[in-house]
All heavy atoms as an XYZ file, in Angstrom:
682
protein
N       0.854     -1.173      0.000
C       0.000      0.000      0.000
C       0.898      1.233      0.000
O       1.800      1.349      0.812
C      -0.888     -0.011      1.255
C      -1.798      1.172      1.367
S      -2.882      1.163      2.819
C      -4.115      0.010      2.306
N       0.627      2.139     -0.920
C       1.404      3.372     -0.999
C       0.797      4.425     -0.072
O      -0.313      4.250      0.447
C       1.395      3.930     -2.436
O       0.057      4.303     -2.771
C       1.925      2.912     -3.440
N       1.527      5.520      0.095
C       1.030      6.603      0.948
C      -0.281      7.162      0.388
O      -1.208      7.450      1.134
C       2.081      7.709      1.055
C       1.686      8.828      1.983
C       2.777      9.855      2.100
C       2.353     10.977      3.014
N       3.382     12.006      3.123
N      -0.369      7.281     -0.924
C      -1.584      7.791     -1.549
C      -2.762      6.855     -1.289
O      -3.870      7.296     -0.992
C      -1.358      7.981     -3.052
C      -2.488      8.733     -3.716
O      -3.099      9.602     -3.115
N      -2.787      8.380     -4.953
N      -2.531      5.557     -1.408
C      -3.589      4.576     -1.136
C      -4.002      4.615      0.335
O      -5.185      4.499      0.658
C      -3.116      3.173     -1.516
C      -2.925      2.976     -3.007
C      -2.194      1.697     -3.358
O      -1.466      1.142     -2.498
O      -2.331      1.246     -4.510
N      -3.019      4.772      1.222
C      -3.310      4.869      2.648
C      -4.143      6.116      2.950
O      -5.104      6.062      3.714
C      -2.016      4.870      3.463
C      -2.156      4.968      4.980
C      -2.992      3.806      5.521
C      -0.781      4.975      5.629
N      -3.785      7.222      2.337
C      -4.535      8.470      2.522
C      -5.982      8.300      2.061
O      -6.915      8.710      2.755
C      -3.866      9.621      1.747
O      -2.533      9.785      2.211
C      -4.603     10.924      1.938
N      -6.163      7.684      0.922
C      -7.509      7.447      0.395
C      -8.307      6.557      1.346
O      -9.469      6.838      1.657
C      -7.435      6.791     -0.999
O      -6.705      7.657     -1.872
C      -8.816      6.540     -1.568
N      -7.671      5.512      1.849
C      -8.354      4.588      2.766
C      -8.715      5.291      4.079
O      -9.803      5.092      4.614
C      -7.436      3.391      3.018
C      -8.004      2.320      3.872
C      -8.965      1.425      3.095
N      -9.624      0.490      3.980
C      -9.160     -0.701      4.301
N      -8.044     -1.136      3.780
N      -9.835     -1.468      5.126
N      -7.796      6.122      4.601
C      -8.089      6.886      5.820
C      -9.280      7.813      5.600
O     -10.148      7.939      6.478
C      -6.875      7.703      6.257
C      -5.768      6.976      6.987
C      -4.546      7.875      7.155
C      -6.253      6.507      8.342
N      -9.319      8.467      4.446
C     -10.420      9.378      4.139
C     -11.738      8.610      4.104
O     -12.750      9.079      4.636
C     -10.162     10.077      2.810
N     -11.730      7.427      3.508
C     -12.951      6.616      3.434
C     -13.396      6.145      4.816
O     -14.581      6.183      5.145
C     -12.718      5.398      2.538
C     -12.553      5.721      1.075
C     -12.073      4.528      0.253
O     -11.837      3.442      0.826
O     -11.938      4.698     -0.971
N     -12.446      5.697      5.632
C     -12.768      5.141      6.957
C     -13.249      6.203      7.944
O     -14.073      5.921      8.806
C     -11.543      4.427      7.548
C     -11.146      3.161      6.825
C     -12.073      1.986      7.096
O     -12.602      1.889      8.210
O     -12.275      1.179      6.173
N     -12.696      7.423      7.837
C     -13.015      8.464      8.808
C     -14.061      9.457      8.328
O     -14.600     10.223      9.130
C     -11.748      9.266      9.187
O     -11.244      9.918      8.014
C     -10.696      8.372      9.800
N     -14.320      9.482      7.022
C     -15.263     10.455      6.483
C     -14.632     11.823      6.272
O     -15.330     12.778      5.957
N     -13.323     11.925      6.454
C     -12.617     13.189      6.219
C     -12.398     13.385      4.724
O     -12.421     12.426      3.953
C     -11.244     13.167      6.898
C     -11.192     13.134      8.414
C      -9.755     12.907      8.888
C     -11.719     14.434      8.979
N     -12.160     14.622      4.337
C     -11.759     14.898      2.962
C     -10.364     14.322      2.761
O      -9.598     14.185      3.723
C     -11.757     16.399      2.706
N     -10.033     13.976      1.522
C      -8.742     13.350      1.255
C      -7.572     14.250      1.672
O      -6.582     13.770      2.238
C      -8.619     12.973     -0.215
C      -7.396     12.136     -0.508
C      -7.389     11.605     -1.912
C      -6.088     10.844     -2.132
N      -5.973     10.365     -3.497
N      -7.682     15.569      1.443
C      -6.592     16.465      1.828
C      -6.456     16.559      3.351
O      -5.360     16.693      3.874
C      -6.728     17.843      1.181
C      -7.977     18.586      1.610
O      -8.875     18.006      2.227
N      -8.044     19.860      1.276
N      -7.564     16.456      4.073
C      -7.510     16.463      5.541
C      -6.870     15.170      6.049
O      -6.081     15.186      7.001
C      -8.905     16.630      6.133
N      -7.191     14.049      5.403
C      -6.595     12.770      5.784
C      -5.089     12.787      5.514
O      -4.302     12.266      6.312
C      -7.254     11.630      5.021
N      -4.682     13.415      4.407
C      -3.256     13.515      4.086
C      -2.538     14.396      5.110
O      -1.437     14.076      5.548
C      -3.061     14.077      2.685
C      -1.607     14.107      2.259
C      -1.421     14.573      0.831
O      -2.400     14.983      0.180
O      -0.269     14.527      0.373
N      -3.162     15.507      5.511
C      -2.585     16.378      6.547
C      -2.409     15.606      7.855
O      -1.394     15.715      8.519
C      -3.481     17.595      6.800
C      -3.224     18.768      5.941
C      -4.114     19.921      6.398
C      -3.661     21.219      5.779
N      -4.515     22.331      6.184
N      -3.439     14.835      8.217
C      -3.364     14.032      9.438
C      -2.222     13.027      9.353
O      -1.431     12.903     10.291
C      -4.683     13.289      9.684
C      -4.549     12.251     10.756
C      -4.538     12.614     12.091
C      -4.378     10.918     10.430
C      -4.366     11.658     13.090
C      -4.218      9.960     11.412
C      -4.213     10.328     12.747
N      -2.133     12.304      8.245
C      -1.087     11.288      8.091
C       0.308     11.916      8.156
O       1.202     11.392      8.829
C      -1.273     10.532      6.778
C      -0.290      9.403      6.506
C      -0.345      8.352      7.616
C      -0.579      8.763      5.163
N       0.489     13.054      7.498
C       1.783     13.749      7.543
C       2.112     14.200      8.957
O       3.253     14.049      9.417
C       1.785     14.950      6.591
C       1.823     14.537      5.138
O       2.274     13.450      4.799
N       1.330     15.400      4.275
N       1.142     14.749      9.664
C       1.369     15.208     11.040
C       1.685     14.014     11.939
O       2.596     14.088     12.774
C       0.148     15.947     11.564
N       0.965     12.918     11.767
C       1.173     11.704     12.563
C       2.601     11.180     12.399
O       3.293     10.918     13.381
C       0.148     10.650     12.136
C       0.254      9.355     12.877
C      -0.221      9.237     14.169
C       0.806      8.239     12.273
C      -0.137      8.034     14.858
C       0.894      7.034     12.943
C       0.423      6.926     14.241
N       3.046     11.052     11.155
C       4.400     10.538     10.922
C       5.466     11.521     11.396
O       6.497     11.104     11.921
C       4.619     10.174      9.437
O       4.342     11.312      8.620
C       3.737      9.012      9.021
N       5.219     12.822     11.249
C       6.175     13.827     11.724
C       6.311     13.788     13.244
O       7.422     13.895     13.777
C       5.759     15.236     11.279
C       5.973     15.472      9.801
O       6.683     14.673      9.152
O       5.413     16.466      9.275
N       5.199     13.649     13.946
C       5.222     13.598     15.413
C       6.007     12.368     15.878
O       6.834     12.456     16.794
C       3.785     13.604     15.989
C       3.781     13.230     17.462
C       3.146     14.962     15.779
N       5.773     11.234     15.261
C       6.507     10.017     15.639
C       7.993     10.176     15.346
O       8.832      9.857     16.187
C       5.927      8.780     14.922
C       4.541      8.463     15.483
C       6.850      7.572     15.080
C       3.824      7.348     14.785
N       8.335     10.699     14.174
C       9.740     10.888     13.811
C      10.439     11.863     14.758
O      11.571     11.623     15.191
C       9.858     11.373     12.365
N       9.774     12.958     15.102
C      10.359     13.936     16.025
C      10.563     13.344     17.414
O      11.585     13.595     18.060
C       9.487     15.193     16.124
C       9.551     16.050     14.877
O      10.492     15.879     14.072
O       8.650     16.899     14.700
N       9.607     12.570     17.877
C       9.743     11.933     19.187
C      10.927     10.974     19.194
O      11.722     10.962     20.138
C       8.455     11.195     19.554
N      11.058     10.182     18.135
C      12.185      9.241     18.056
C      13.514      9.992     17.971
O      14.504      9.577     18.575
C      12.008      8.315     16.851
C      10.859      7.336     17.036
S      10.430      6.416     15.553
C      11.947      5.582     15.175
N      13.532     11.092     17.237
C      14.738     11.909     17.110
C      15.175     12.433     18.477
O      16.367     12.502     18.780
C      14.468     13.078     16.164
C      15.633     14.005     15.968
C      15.255     15.137     15.030
C      16.378     16.141     14.932
N      16.015     17.285     14.100
N      14.201     12.765     19.333
C      14.496     13.293     20.663
C      14.746     12.199     21.700
O      14.887     12.488     22.881
C      13.345     14.189     21.133
C      13.220     15.430     20.282
O      14.200     15.935     19.755
N      12.008     15.920     20.124
N      14.753     10.957     21.256
C      15.037      9.853     22.172
C      13.828      9.307     22.898
O      13.953      8.481     23.791
N      12.637      9.770     22.519
C      11.414      9.290     23.152
C      10.912      8.025     22.469
O      11.187      7.776     21.297
C      10.316     10.353     23.086
C      10.660     11.603     23.871
O      11.418     11.482     24.859
O      10.204     12.690     23.492
N      10.145      7.261     23.207
C       9.510      6.056     22.697
C       8.033      6.378     22.486
O       7.408      7.013     23.330
C       9.665      4.945     23.749
C       9.229      3.590     23.301
C       9.259      2.558     24.420
C      10.600      2.396     25.056
N      10.626      1.250     25.997
N       7.479      5.983     21.350
C       6.057      6.198     21.067
C       5.372      4.845     21.153
O       5.629      3.961     20.347
C       5.840      6.822     19.678
C       4.360      6.996     19.399
C       6.579      8.139     19.553
N       4.495      4.699     22.144
C       3.831      3.429     22.384
C       2.340      3.571     22.120
O       1.658      4.358     22.772
C       4.069      2.975     23.818
C       3.573      1.589     24.095
C       4.027      1.101     25.462
O       4.685      1.827     26.203
N       3.684     -0.116     25.779
N       1.845      2.831     21.142
C       0.428      2.806     20.810
C      -0.095      1.450     21.261
O       0.128      0.433     20.605
C       0.211      2.991     19.308
C       0.794      4.280     18.712
C       0.671      4.273     17.202
C       0.104      5.491     19.297
N      -0.770      1.426     22.395
C      -1.237      0.188     22.997
C      -2.074     -0.608     21.996
O      -2.982     -0.078     21.378
C      -2.063      0.475     24.261
O      -1.257      1.255     25.152
C      -2.486     -0.801     24.955
N      -1.725     -1.871     21.842
C      -2.424     -2.750     20.920
C      -1.875     -2.705     19.513
O      -2.164     -3.577     18.703
N      -1.090     -1.690     19.188
C      -0.520     -1.582     17.849
C       0.971     -1.873     17.862
O       1.444     -2.745     17.161
C      -0.789     -0.204     17.242
C      -0.346     -0.090     15.817
C      -1.078     -0.678     14.800
C       0.809      0.591     15.497
C      -0.662     -0.590     13.474
C       1.230      0.688     14.181
C       0.497      0.097     13.167
N       1.723     -1.109     18.669
C       3.161     -1.345     18.742
C       3.908     -0.154     19.295
O       3.327      0.846     19.693
N       5.236     -0.297     19.304
C       6.110      0.724     19.869
C       7.161      1.141     18.841
O       7.834      0.302     18.252
C       6.819      0.179     21.121
O       5.833     -0.262     22.052
C       7.685      1.236     21.772
N       7.277      2.455     18.650
C       8.301      3.033     17.787
C       9.387      3.604     18.689
O       9.075      4.306     19.649
C       7.727      4.187     16.954
C       6.641      3.793     16.006
C       5.315      3.787     16.407
C       6.933      3.451     14.699
C       4.296      3.445     15.532
C       5.922      3.113     13.808
C       4.604      3.098     14.228
N      10.643      3.332     18.372
C      11.741      3.954     19.112
C      13.000      3.941     18.267
O      13.101      3.212     17.283
C      11.976      3.261     20.450
C      12.504      1.860     20.382
C      12.719      1.248     21.757
O      13.317      1.910     22.615
O      12.281      0.118     21.958
N      13.964      4.780     18.649
C      15.256      4.811     17.979
C      16.248      4.037     18.839
O      16.338      4.263     20.041
C      15.727      6.245     17.794
N      16.946      3.104     18.217
C      17.948      2.310     18.926
C      19.328      2.666     18.397
O      19.474      3.066     17.242
C      17.687      0.820     18.733
C      16.393      0.358     19.379
C      16.233     -1.135     19.275
C      14.963     -1.569     20.009
N      14.794     -3.013     19.974
N      20.321      2.503     19.256
C      21.691      2.799     18.857
C      22.352      1.539     18.327
O      22.346      0.504     18.977
C      22.494      3.347     20.048
O      21.832      4.521     20.535
C      23.903      3.702     19.643
N      22.906      1.645     17.127
C      23.654      0.543     16.533
C      25.138      0.824     16.779
O      25.644      1.890     16.441
C      23.381      0.441     15.040
C      24.111     -0.727     14.390
C      23.861     -0.789     12.907
N      22.491     -1.204     12.651
C      21.899     -1.099     11.473
N      22.546     -0.553     10.457
N      20.663     -1.508     11.309
N      25.832     -0.108     17.376
C      27.235      0.074     17.741
C      28.120      0.215     16.508
O      27.785     -0.268     15.420
C      27.708     -1.116     18.578
N      29.262      0.869     16.702
C      30.251      0.977     15.635
C      30.772     -0.425     15.319
O      30.841     -1.293     16.194
C      31.396      1.884     16.070
N      31.107     -0.632     14.050
C      31.582     -1.957     13.657
C      32.475     -1.842     12.434
O      32.540     -0.802     11.792
C      30.399     -2.873     13.384
C      29.525     -2.395     12.253
C      28.149     -3.045     12.304
N      27.345     -2.714     11.153
C      26.678     -1.596     10.973
N      26.750     -0.640     11.884
N      25.960     -1.382      9.899
N      33.138     -2.928     12.120
C      33.982     -2.981     10.941
C      33.258     -3.753      9.851
O      32.773     -4.858     10.082
C      35.321     -3.686     11.256
O      35.962     -2.983     12.320
C      36.223     -3.703     10.047
N      33.142     -3.151      8.667
C      32.498     -3.797      7.530
C      33.528     -4.066      6.446
O      34.702     -3.693      6.573
N      33.103     -4.718      5.403
C      33.990     -5.030      4.285
C      33.357     -4.490      3.004
O      32.196     -4.773      2.719
C      34.228     -6.548      4.168
C      34.923     -7.058      5.428
C      35.036     -6.876      2.923
C      35.092     -8.562      5.459
N      34.134     -3.731      2.245
C      33.685     -3.232      0.948
C      33.640     -4.421     -0.007
O      34.667     -5.030     -0.285
C      34.648     -2.161      0.445
C      34.230     -1.579     -0.885
O      33.541     -2.214     -1.664
N      34.692     -0.366     -1.149
N      32.459     -4.780     -0.520
C      32.369     -5.966     -1.362
C      33.111     -5.832     -2.695
O      33.536     -6.833     -3.276
C      30.869     -6.133     -1.598
C      30.256     -4.832     -1.280
C      31.158     -4.154     -0.317
N      33.295     -4.620     -3.174
C      33.976     -4.423     -4.453
C      35.486     -4.605     -4.338
O      36.122     -5.172     -5.217
C      33.661     -3.045     -5.012
N      36.053     -4.113     -3.216
C      37.515     -4.154     -3.088
C      37.997     -5.123     -2.019
O      39.163     -5.489     -2.005
C      38.059     -2.752     -2.724
O      37.542     -2.378     -1.447
C      37.654     -1.721     -3.762
N      37.121     -5.515     -1.120
C      37.528     -6.399     -0.026
C      38.192     -5.652      1.117
O      38.605     -6.260      2.101
N      38.297     -4.323      0.997
C      38.943     -3.516      2.033
C      38.029     -3.384      3.249
O      36.806     -3.319      3.128
C      39.272     -2.130      1.488
N      38.637     -3.352      4.437
C      37.877     -3.159      5.663
C      37.497     -1.688      5.792
O      38.288     -0.805      5.481
C      38.677     -3.616      6.873
C      38.857     -5.115      6.914
C      39.501     -5.573      8.191
C      39.591     -7.093      8.174
N      40.070     -7.622      9.430
N      36.276     -1.456      6.255
C      35.748     -0.099      6.398
C      35.166      0.036      7.798
O      34.432     -0.837      8.251
C      34.629      0.163      5.359
C      34.048      1.547      5.523
C      35.137     -0.050      3.958
N      35.510      1.128      8.473
C      34.937      1.389      9.794
C      33.573      2.051      9.622
O      33.448      3.071      8.941
C      35.857      2.298     10.609
C      37.163      1.637     11.021
C      36.949      0.400     11.886
O      36.101      0.440     12.800
O      37.629     -0.615     11.627
N      32.557      1.472     10.240
C      31.205      2.017     10.187
C      30.911      2.630     11.549
O      31.013      1.953     12.577
C      30.184      0.917      9.855
C      30.533      0.265      8.511
C      28.770      1.490      9.825
C      29.726     -0.968      8.197
N      30.586      3.915     11.545
C      30.377      4.651     12.791
C      29.097      4.221     13.492
O      28.172      3.690     12.870
C      30.319      6.142     12.497
N      29.046      4.485     14.794
C      27.838      4.256     15.573
C      26.727      5.150     15.020
O      26.969      6.279     14.609
C      28.115      4.604     17.035
C      26.917      4.474     17.947
C      27.240      4.832     19.374
O      27.735      3.951     20.086
O      27.011      5.990     19.759
N      25.513      4.637     14.991
C      24.389      5.447     14.509
C      23.100      5.017     15.198
O      23.048      3.982     15.861
C      24.236      5.318     12.994
S      23.829      3.659     12.441
N      22.080      5.844     15.047
C      20.759      5.516     15.599
C      19.871      5.068     14.453
O      19.864      5.669     13.382
C      20.181      6.732     16.303
C      20.955      7.050     17.565
C      20.477      8.287     18.237
N      19.029      8.398     18.157
C      18.300      9.152     18.936
N      18.869      9.871     19.856
N      16.992      9.220     18.800
N      19.104      4.006     14.679
C      18.214      3.469     13.650
C      16.793      3.360     14.204
O      16.603      3.069     15.384
C      18.684      2.090     13.142
C      20.007      2.207     12.411
C      18.813      1.099     14.270
N      15.785      3.625     13.363
C      14.406      3.481     13.820
C      14.051      2.010     14.016
O      14.546      1.146     13.299
C      13.577      4.105     12.701
C      14.469      4.194     11.525
C      15.876      4.125     12.010
N      13.204      1.764     14.998
C      12.802      0.403     15.315
C      11.304      0.385     15.611
O      10.768      1.322     16.178
C      13.591     -0.079     16.533
O      13.108     -1.310     16.997
N      10.645     -0.694     15.220
C       9.228     -0.877     15.514
C       9.028     -2.275     16.073
O       9.486     -3.256     15.497
C       8.361     -0.705     14.260
C       6.909     -0.995     14.504
C       6.119     -0.103     15.200
C       6.331     -2.167     14.054
C       4.771     -0.365     15.437
C       4.993     -2.445     14.282
C       4.217     -1.537     14.976
N       8.363     -2.339     17.217
C       8.043     -3.628     17.824
C       6.522     -3.747     17.835
O       5.839     -2.990     18.520
C       8.593     -3.714     19.250
C       8.304     -5.039     19.912
C       8.876     -5.086     21.306
C       8.505     -6.410     21.961
N       8.880     -6.450     23.365
N       5.969     -4.696     17.068
C       4.513     -4.823     17.013
C       3.923     -5.275     18.338
O       4.520     -6.062     19.063
C       4.280     -5.868     15.922
C       5.563     -6.602     15.798
C       6.653     -5.675     16.246
N       2.727     -4.769     18.635
C       2.012     -5.151     19.844
C       1.157     -6.393     19.615
O       0.944     -6.836     18.481
N       0.642     -6.932     20.688
C      -0.159     -8.153     20.635
C      -1.395     -7.975     19.746
O      -1.733     -8.857     18.965
C      -0.570     -8.600     22.033
C      -1.335     -9.922     22.035
C      -1.690    -10.360     23.434
C      -2.423    -11.660     23.525
N      -3.204    -12.104     22.416
N      -2.064     -6.850     19.859
C      -3.263     -6.609     19.063
C      -2.979     -6.648     17.574
O      -3.747     -7.209     16.788
N      -1.879     -6.052     17.149
C      -1.496     -6.048     15.731
C      -1.137     -7.458     15.285
O      -1.550     -7.903     14.206
C      -0.332     -5.092     15.491
C       0.193     -4.999     14.063
C      -0.910     -4.546     13.111
C       1.382     -4.059     13.997
N      -0.375     -8.169     16.109
C      -0.005     -9.546     15.763
C      -1.240    -10.416     15.609
O      -1.342    -11.200     14.654
C       0.897    -10.141     16.854
C       2.282     -9.565     16.898
C       3.053    -10.206     18.031
C       4.367     -9.537     18.284
N       5.074    -10.108     19.445
N      -2.188    -10.262     16.519
C      -3.426    -11.051     16.455
C      -4.228    -10.708     15.191
O      -4.763    -11.593     14.531
C      -4.280    -10.820     17.690
C      -3.666    -11.411     18.957
O      -2.723    -12.233     18.843
O      -4.121    -11.047     20.066
N      -4.298     -9.422     14.862
C      -5.061     -8.984     13.681
C      -4.445     -9.547     12.395
O      -5.177     -9.999     11.518
C      -5.065     -7.454     13.640
C      -5.878     -6.861     12.546
C      -7.315     -6.774     12.952
C      -8.097     -5.988     11.925
N      -9.499     -5.975     12.219
N      -3.126     -9.538     12.310
C      -2.437    -10.048     11.125
C      -2.632    -11.552     10.978
O      -2.738    -12.069      9.869
C      -0.927     -9.700     11.190
C      -0.140    -10.427     10.121
C      -0.733     -8.195     11.044
N      -2.732    -12.256     12.091
C      -2.845    -13.718     12.066
C      -4.279    -14.233     12.093
O      -4.493    -15.420     12.269
C      -2.058    -14.324     13.223
C      -0.571    -14.194     12.994
O      -0.081    -14.555     11.931
N       0.133    -13.665     13.971
N      -5.271    -13.370     11.905
C      -6.675    -13.820     11.884
C      -6.941    -14.710     10.699
O      -6.447    -14.552      9.637
C      -7.632    -12.617     11.818
C      -7.804    -11.918     13.115
C      -8.816    -10.778     13.035
O      -9.145    -10.314     11.928
O      -9.261    -10.343     14.102
């Protein structure tokens, strides 16, 4: 499902105009991204938890040359599905 399809589906489910549903979706994703950027965890009970985790520095290998490359520590987004979402997917 693309963002456009999701926006259309949200508009149908909520009765909002498509542009209002798109504004909501953009605001929703921005709020989650900003919270994760600030180190906060976003927990939606029954759906799941969004958070940023730290990936440790490591040594990688360039596949083209075989040379070792140092990869710096970084933060990566993470999502852990909740029980309600898992149950819904497995119906």
